[in-house]
C-alpha positions as CSV (number, residue, x, y, z in Angstrom):
1,M,0.0,0.0,0.0
2,R,2.9,2.3,0.9
3,Y,4.3,1.8,-2.6
4,I,1.0,2.8,-4.2
5,Y,0.9,6.1,-2.1
6,A,4.6,6.8,-2.9
7,A,4.0,6.2,-6.6
8,A,0.9,8.5,-6.5
9,L,2.9,11.2,-4.7
10,L,5.7,11.0,-7.3
11,V,3.2,11.4,-10.2
12,L,1.6,14.4,-8.4
13,L,5.0,16.1,-8.0
14,C,5.9,15.5,-11.6
15,L,2.6,17.1,-12.7
16,V,3.3,20.1,-10.4
17,F,6.8,20.6,-11.9
18,L,5.4,20.2,-15.5
19,V,2.3,22.4,-15.1
20,L,3.5,25.2,-12.7
21,P,6.1,26.8,-15.1
22,R,3.6,26.9,-17.9
23,Y,1.0,28.4,-15.6
24,C,3.5,31.1,-14.4
25,S,4.5,31.9,-18.0
26,A,0.9,32.2,-19.1
27,A,0.1,34.4,-16.1
28,Q,3.0,36.7,-16.9
29,T,2.0,36.9,-20.5
30,F,-1.6,37.7,-19.5
31,E,-0.4,40.4,-17.1
32,A,1.9,41.9,-19.8
33,A,-0.9,41.9,-22.3
34,N,-3.2,43.6,-19.8
35,A,-0.6,46.2,-19.0
36,E,-0.1,46.9,-22.8
37,D,-3.9,47.1,-23.3
38,S,-4.1,49.5,-20.3
39,L,-1.4,51.7,-21.8
40,K,-3.1,51.7,-25.2
41,T,-6.4,52.6,-23.5
42,K,-4.6,55.4,-21.5
43,D,-3.0,56.7,-24.7
44,K,-6.4,56.8,-26.5
45,K,-7.8,58.9,-23.6
46,M,-4.7,61.2,-23.6
47,H,-5.1,62.9,-27.0
48,K,-6.6,66.2,-26.1
49,L,-7.1,67.3,-29.7
50,A,-9.3,64.2,-30.2
51,E,-11.1,64.9,-26.9
52,L,-11.9,68.4,-28.1
53,K,-13.3,66.8,-31.3
54,T,-10.8,68.7,-33.5
55,P,-11.5,67.9,-37.1
56,I,-9.2,65.4,-38.8
57,F,-8.4,66.1,-42.4
58,W,-5.6,64.8,-44.8
59,A,-6.0,66.1,-48.3
60,E,-3.7,63.5,-49.7
61,G,-5.0,60.6,-47.5
62,H,-4.3,59.6,-44.0
63,P,-0.8,58.1,-43.7
64,G,-1.6,55.5,-41.1
65,A,0.8,54.6,-38.3
66,L,4.2,56.4,-38.4
67,N,7.3,55.5,-36.4
68,R,8.2,58.4,-34.2
69,E,11.5,57.0,-33.0
70,K,12.8,56.5,-36.6
71,W,11.5,59.9,-37.9
72,T,13.9,62.1,-39.8
73,I,13.6,65.5,-41.4
74,E,15.8,66.6,-44.2
75,I,16.6,70.3,-44.6
76,S,18.2,71.4,-47.8
77,G,18.3,74.2,-50.4
78,S,19.5,77.8,-49.7
79,C,21.7,77.0,-46.7
80,S,25.4,76.3,-46.1
81,K,25.0,73.2,-43.9
82,P,22.2,71.0,-45.3
83,R,21.5,68.0,-43.1
84,S,18.9,65.6,-41.7
85,F,17.7,65.6,-38.2
86,S,16.6,62.4,-36.4
87,W,13.8,62.4,-33.8
88,N,16.5,62.3,-31.0
89,E,18.5,65.1,-32.6
90,L,15.4,67.3,-32.8
91,N,14.7,66.7,-29.1
92,E,18.3,67.6,-28.2
93,L,17.8,71.1,-29.7
94,A,16.4,74.0,-27.7
95,Q,12.7,73.4,-27.1
96,S,10.0,76.1,-27.3
97,E,6.5,76.2,-25.8
98,V,4.0,78.7,-27.2
99,Q,0.4,79.4,-26.6
100,G,-1.3,79.6,-29.9
101,R,-4.2,78.6,-32.1
102,L,-4.3,76.5,-35.3
103,T,-7.0,78.1,-37.4
104,S,-8.4,76.3,-40.5
105,V,-9.5,78.0,-43.6
106,T,-12.7,75.9,-43.2
107,R,-13.4,78.1,-40.2
108,W,-12.5,76.4,-37.0
109,S,-9.8,77.2,-34.5
110,V,-8.2,75.2,-31.7
111,G,-5.8,76.6,-29.1
112,G,-3.4,75.2,-26.6
113,L,0.2,74.9,-25.6
114,W,2.3,73.8,-28.5
115,K,5.9,72.5,-28.0
116,G,8.7,71.8,-30.4
117,V,11.7,73.4,-32.1
118,A,11.5,77.0,-33.3
119,L,12.0,77.2,-37.0
120,S,14.4,80.0,-36.3
121,V,16.6,77.5,-34.4
122,L,16.5,75.0,-37.2
123,L,17.3,77.6,-39.9
124,K,20.3,78.8,-37.8
125,E,21.5,75.1,-37.4
126,V,21.7,74.7,-41.2
127,G,23.2,78.1,-41.9
128,I,20.3,79.8,-43.8
129,K,21.6,82.0,-46.6
130,P,20.5,85.7,-47.1
131,S,19.1,84.7,-50.5
132,C,16.5,82.5,-48.9
133,K,13.0,84.0,-49.3
134,F,10.6,81.0,-48.6
135,V,10.5,77.9,-46.4
136,R,8.8,75.0,-48.2
137,F,7.4,72.1,-46.1
138,W,6.8,68.5,-47.5
139,S,4.5,66.1,-45.7
140,V,5.1,62.3,-45.5
141,G,4.8,60.8,-49.0
142,E,5.8,64.1,-50.5
143,V,2.5,64.7,-52.1
144,Y,1.5,67.7,-49.9
145,D,3.7,70.8,-49.9
146,T,3.3,74.4,-48.9
147,S,5.6,77.4,-48.5
148,I,5.7,80.4,-46.1
149,P,7.8,83.6,-46.3
150,V,11.0,83.3,-44.3
151,E,9.9,86.4,-42.2
152,I,7.0,84.3,-40.9
153,A,9.2,81.3,-40.3
154,L,11.5,83.3,-38.1
155,K,8.6,84.5,-35.9
156,E,8.6,83.4,-32.2
157,K,5.6,81.1,-32.5
158,S,6.5,79.3,-35.8
159,L,7.5,75.8,-34.7
160,L,8.2,72.4,-35.9
161,A,5.9,71.0,-33.2
162,H,5.7,67.5,-31.7
163,S,3.4,68.1,-28.8
164,F,0.1,69.7,-27.8
165,D,-0.8,70.4,-24.2
166,G,1.9,68.1,-23.0
167,E,1.1,65.1,-25.3
168,Y,2.8,63.9,-28.4
169,L,0.9,64.6,-31.6
170,T,-0.8,61.6,-33.1
171,E,-0.8,60.8,-36.8
172,D,-4.4,62.1,-37.0
173,Y,-3.1,65.6,-36.1
174,G,0.1,65.7,-38.0
175,G,2.5,63.8,-35.7
176,P,5.2,62.9,-35.1
177,V,6.2,66.5,-36.1
178,R,4.3,69.2,-37.9
179,A,4.7,72.8,-38.8
180,F,2.8,75.1,-36.5
181,I,2.3,78.5,-38.0
182,P,-0.5,80.3,-36.1
183,Y,-0.1,83.5,-38.1
184,L,-1.6,82.0,-41.2
185,W,-4.5,79.6,-42.3
186,G,-3.9,76.0,-41.2
187,Y,-3.0,74.7,-44.7
188,K,0.4,76.4,-44.2
189,S,1.0,74.2,-41.0
190,A,2.0,71.1,-43.0
191,K,1.4,67.8,-41.1
192,S,4.0,65.0,-40.6
193,V,6.9,66.9,-42.1
194,V,9.7,64.9,-43.7
195,K,11.5,67.6,-45.7
196,I,12.1,71.3,-45.6
197,E,13.4,73.2,-48.6
198,L,14.9,76.7,-48.2
199,M,13.9,78.5,-51.4
200,D,15.1,81.6,-53.2
201,Y,11.7,81.8,-55.0
202,Y,8.1,80.9,-54.3
203,V,6.4,77.7,-55.5
204,P,2.6,77.3,-55.1
205,G,1.8,74.3,-52.9
206,F,-0.8,71.6,-52.9
207,W,-3.8,73.8,-51.9
208,E,-2.4,77.0,-53.5
209,Q,-2.5,75.2,-56.9
210,R,-6.2,74.4,-56.2
211,G,-7.3,78.0,-55.6
212,Y,-6.3,78.8,-52.0
213,T,-4.5,82.1,-51.5
214,D,-0.7,82.1,-51.6
215,S,-0.5,84.5,-48.6
216,A,-2.9,82.5,-46.4
217,E,-3.7,85.6,-44.4
218,I,-6.4,84.8,-41.8
219,E,-9.5,86.8,-42.7
220,P,-12.1,88.2,-40.3
221,G,-15.4,86.4,-40.0
222,M,-17.2,83.7,-38.2
223,C,-15.3,80.7,-36.9
224,R,-16.0,77.6,-34.7
225,D,-14.1,77.7,-31.4
226,I,-13.2,74.1,-30.9
227,N,-12.1,74.8,-27.3
228,D,-15.7,75.9,-26.5
229,G,-17.5,72.9,-28.0
230,G,-17.5,74.3,-31.5
231,K,-19.4,77.5,-30.6
232,I,-19.5,80.0,-33.5
233,K,-17.7,83.2,-32.7
234,E,-16.2,86.1,-34.7
235,I,-12.4,86.5,-35.3
236,P,-10.9,89.9,-36.2
237,G,-8.4,88.7,-38.8
238,G,-4.7,87.9,-38.6
239,E,-3.4,85.6,-35.9
240,V,-6.3,84.4,-33.7
241,T,-5.5,85.4,-30.1
242,G,-9.1,85.9,-29.1
243,F,-12.6,86.3,-30.3
244,K,-14.8,89.4,-30.7
245,E,-17.4,89.9,-28.0
């Protein structure tokens, strides 16, 4: 009888040693998956532009998921030190935070704290030449382009932005990095920028070739304030820093 009990105990111990590691491994995998799902859920809740119901629009088609860590931006043209900047190199440069509003020609405006590298810093890094008159942005895929006068590019609030209100920009809103030019209509704030050309002359961009003004001066009129639930308000023209009472 003792032999039977001993044999049964031996079988039980074997089962424990065989099953327990698999159970532990499965439990760890489950916990890791839960942690990843929780992070994804948290990220989905973090995007303030989405929470504000900021319109999403890609004229050339949404690019899908983009790799922030491997992002590079090439700067060339009328400069003495053309080069490319990696994501890490962009973040190693002096960072600027500005309060400003992105205002669309389709008459909506959203404001917040934008963070990134001032275009003036980037232009200094590449040694912009005196002959440069325009800064031309190219979005991912190099279908969408637009240009702004160098005088606008050098203004304090003109950024190559990567964050809004403390959160990285998603692809929906032009991440990993986009132009932020609050002085002009939003079509000058090119999304997901991969290339910047410093130009001695002007070239009409994607929307400019389709009838939008080359100057992109923000005109007075009615506009939806995205920060106030889309309420229709009046803007005076020029950079939107407030609304008419």
